[in-house]
N, C-alpha and C positions, 0 to 999 in steps of 0.2 A: 563516657555515658554509657547511661540507660538506656536497656530494651523497654520497649514500648507494647505495646500488646491490642492488637483488629479489634472491633469487636466482637463478640457472641455470632454465629448469623444460626437460621434455622432454616435446613432442607426437609427436602424431603428422603424418606432412610433406603428412595430408590436411585437421587438423586446422590448420595451418600457411597452407599451400593455399588453403582460405576465409576465413582472414582477414587475409591479402594479399592475399584475390581484392576489399574490404572497402570499403582502405586508403584516403583522398582525394589529391587529387593531390596531392603536394608533402611525401604524411603519409609518416612512418618508423613499422615495427613495432613499436621501443622508444615512441614517443610514442603509438604506441593501445595497445599497453599500460598506460602511466605514467597514461595518461588511464581503462580501465576499471577498474582500483585504483582511483583516485581519488575515481572514480566507483560502485567498489561498498565501498568505508571507506565513504562521503557519505550513502549508501542501507543499510544497516546503523546507522549515527548513528540514524538515523531511524525505526531499525525501532524499537531500541532506549531512546530516550523516548516516540514511541508505549507503548511494553510495559510501561515506568514511567508515565504518564501513565495505565494505564487500569487500574494494578493499587491509587496510588494513588486513584480511582478507586470503584476497589472498598468498596476501604476506605477510605477520609469514610462513602460507605454502609450501609455494617458500623455504623459507629460511631454516625452521623444516626438508625441501626433506618429511615432512606429506600426509598424505592417505590411498586412496585404489586404489588400482585398480579397473576398471569396472565391468571388471570377476570378481575378486571376492566380489565387489556387491554383483551383479549379481546372484554370485551361495549362501552368505547365505540370503538371500531374499529367492533365491528357496527353497532352505533348511527349511526358516516359512513359506511358501506355501507350503512345501510338509508335514509339523509336521502341518498344521492344515486340513489339510484333509486330516492324516491318520485319530487324534481326535471328526474331522466332522464321517468319518463313523463310529470307530470306536461306537462312542455315539447311531448310528441310526443302527446298529446291538445287539444293547443289547438287 
């Protein structure tokens, strides 16, 4: 398969200098840009998959009518907090 090229991009001289300053020994600007583009594309793919999974989970939750009310969750958290405080107080009172 033949290789393809990205269109050239214009940047301020300061930006180019900053990028060139962080190149590793033997690394070219082209290699750096290719690596950055590939990494950015992979990250966006991961983000898109995350959103897709989240949307599917929301739809599943709606279909199943499940979930907990805010009040139930807050009551459960308050109970856990109260229990933890009692355990700490009990240890301190030994």
